C-alpha atoms as one frame of an Amber mdcrd trajectory, in Angstrom:
protein
 -28.833   9.894  -8.672 -28.730  13.871  -7.352 -25.704  16.198  -8.400 -24.348
  16.235  -5.528 -23.760  12.641  -5.492 -22.676  12.986  -8.860 -19.944  15.787
  -8.194 -18.569  13.768  -5.221 -17.815  11.061  -7.674 -15.878  13.546 -10.037
 -14.241  14.383  -7.317 -12.975  11.469  -6.124 -12.066  10.450  -9.411  -9.755
  13.346 -10.350  -8.032  12.915  -6.674  -7.545   9.435  -7.328  -5.864  10.077
 -11.226  -4.207  13.606 -10.554  -2.180  12.323  -7.587  -0.224   9.121  -9.368
   0.166  11.288 -12.391   2.102  14.294 -10.437   4.532  12.197  -8.707   4.932
   8.802 -11.282   7.415  11.110 -12.938   9.811  10.488  -9.669   8.984   6.608
 -10.012  12.568   5.047  -9.741  13.940   1.807 -11.706  15.128  -1.267 -10.241
  18.690  -0.007 -10.762  17.877   3.210  -8.629  16.608   1.344  -5.960  19.551
  -1.063  -5.898  22.111   1.744  -6.007  20.270   4.594  -4.972  20.451   4.069
  -0.751  17.866   5.416   1.610  16.794   8.963  -0.454  15.837   6.683  -3.216
  14.195   4.122  -1.013  11.791   6.965   0.410  10.991   8.500  -2.826  10.021
   4.586  -4.033   7.792   4.595  -1.054   6.162   7.746  -1.332   5.784   6.841
  -5.152   3.961   3.266  -4.364   2.441   4.941  -1.721   0.317   7.146  -3.200
  -0.560   5.063  -5.882  -1.912   2.495  -3.710  -4.076   5.221  -1.578  -5.237
   6.596  -5.330  -6.823   2.920  -6.121  -9.824   2.819  -3.356 -10.888   6.668
  -4.255 -10.594   5.936  -8.006 -12.977   2.707  -7.082 -15.195   5.009  -5.056
 -15.607   7.273  -8.021 -16.286   4.234 -10.441 -18.591   3.212  -8.120 -20.584
   6.716  -8.386 -20.375   6.422 -11.805 -22.198   2.703 -11.798 -25.134   4.353
  -9.709 -25.823   6.548 -12.354 -27.132   3.402 -14.602 -26.466   0.497 -13.036
 -26.670  -1.736 -16.334 -25.361  -5.408 -16.287 -22.677  -4.330 -18.710 -21.516
  -1.467 -16.040 -21.805  -3.957 -13.321 -19.123  -6.088 -15.261 -17.349  -3.607
 -15.760 -17.038  -2.427 -12.236 -15.990  -6.242 -11.222 -13.324  -6.006 -13.925
 -12.016  -2.931 -12.475 -12.010  -3.839  -8.521 -10.289  -7.331  -9.702  -7.397
  -5.109 -11.587  -7.266  -3.228  -8.312  -6.533  -5.854  -6.416  -3.714  -7.152
  -8.835  -2.214  -3.837  -9.030  -2.353  -3.412  -5.101  -0.076  -6.635  -5.030
   2.771  -5.393  -7.915   2.899  -1.707  -6.154   3.285  -3.396  -2.906   5.841
  -5.725  -4.347   7.669  -2.990  -6.119   7.415  -0.118  -3.428   7.718  -2.274
  -0.208   9.452  -5.584  -0.805  11.725  -4.981  -3.517  14.091  -2.299  -1.454
  14.121  -4.404   1.708  15.641  -7.463  -0.478  17.590  -5.457  -2.627  21.058
  -6.994  -1.680  19.857 -10.327  -2.282  19.851 -10.679  -6.385  18.180 -14.380
  -6.491  15.051 -12.518  -4.354  14.927  -9.432  -5.830  14.642 -10.862  -9.385
  11.856 -13.271  -7.469   9.823 -10.088  -6.152  10.550  -8.410  -9.974   9.117
 -11.449 -11.576   6.066 -11.069  -9.361   5.658  -7.479  -9.532   5.576  -8.013
 -13.703   2.415 -11.101 -13.093   0.284  -8.950 -10.649   0.822  -5.569 -13.095
   0.235  -7.526 -16.401  -2.665  -8.784 -14.826  -4.087  -5.750 -13.435  -3.416
  -3.929 -16.959  -5.366  -6.417 -18.699  -8.526  -6.479 -16.339  -8.431  -3.088
 -16.441  -8.367  -2.932 -20.315 -11.199  -5.035 -20.202 -13.199  -3.414 -17.919
 -12.702   0.083 -19.896 -13.920  -1.614 -22.935 -17.437  -2.853 -20.998 -17.458
   0.752 -19.427 -17.488   2.124 -23.007 -20.202  -0.030 -23.941 -22.139   0.714
 -20.445 -21.812   4.510 -21.466 -22.478   4.297 -24.887 -26.459   4.416 -25.240
 -26.456   7.281 -22.753 -24.417   9.189 -25.263 -27.175   8.768 -27.903 -29.517
  10.385 -25.453 -26.990  13.249 -23.746 -24.062  13.428 -26.282 -20.930  14.213
 -24.316 -20.876  10.364 -22.625 -19.810   8.892 -26.394 -16.277  10.859 -25.496
 -15.642   8.361 -22.794 -17.544   5.596 -24.243 -15.017   5.756 -27.348 -12.403
   6.402 -25.683 -13.494   3.468 -23.074 -13.152   0.729 -25.880  -9.889   2.089
 -27.774  -7.658   2.518 -24.418  -9.358  -0.531 -22.863  -8.269  -2.705 -26.325
  -5.194  -1.101 -26.564  -4.335  -2.083 -22.928  -5.706  -5.559 -23.149  -4.400
  -6.414 -26.433  -0.780  -4.911 -25.733  -0.409  -7.270 -22.536  -1.877 -10.310
 -24.708   0.423  -9.508 -27.743   3.567  -8.696 -25.776   3.728  -5.264 -27.311
   3.007  -3.492 -24.062   5.942  -3.566 -21.584   5.513  -2.723 -17.989   8.722
  -1.345 -17.511   8.710   2.334 -16.132   8.082   4.065 -19.208   5.276   1.203
 -19.948   3.543   2.131 -16.591   3.963   5.729 -16.932   1.632   5.013 -20.225
  -0.780   2.962 -18.899  -1.227   5.410 -15.928  -1.409   8.470 -18.883  -4.031
   6.413 -20.715  -6.347   5.729 -17.864  -5.873   8.913 -16.981  -7.384  10.510
 -20.351 -10.393   8.063 -20.045 -11.059   9.420 -16.629 -10.791  12.581 -16.855
 -13.046  11.953 -19.634 -15.935  10.403 -17.576 -15.139  13.227 -15.129 -16.436
  15.467 -17.438 -19.167  13.251 -18.053 -20.797  13.080 -14.455 -19.910  16.815
 -14.139 -22.604  17.412 -17.018 -24.958  15.629 -14.990 -24.236  11.865 -15.933
 -26.883   9.785 -17.054 -30.629  10.649 -17.776 -31.844   7.616 -16.785 -31.052
   4.187 -16.190 -30.246   1.484 -19.057 -32.185  -1.808 -18.355
């Protein structure tokens, strides 16, 4: 894979992680959407719209990472991340574009909230598993190039925190919880960006 392609993957990852982080602090709560009026609904649309738009960009970047070595473990990591993206797309669409329209009906709003939480939990668990697998795929590369050990170790640790947090119920996906998940993913992605800008893999793993 040429350096130009690696840089493109790094740029895609940067855009995909920075855009949601910049707007995440504006994320309204369910109560805000119910009471806030048109302005809060517009903000809610923007926050979730940016999050939705960022997902395929992140996937493009991870596809670029996968192309640097194409191991079976990396393929599994990419598949798990894609599965998580599908789930988070559903969660963000429900929270950003369905909930405001049913805010006046408490039953429908509560049901929408339950669906949102279910999809969000599936997404975080799947992405956690993906990061663990990415860590396993990157670790052998670090033995040859050095820096890859950082995203490798971070992937295993952050992935375990996310997956176990969901499975044990410790991680609550409130607005604060989602912000924490986004920040943790962002840390890992920035380390991957550093790996790609250093030239990525020096060879393919079997």
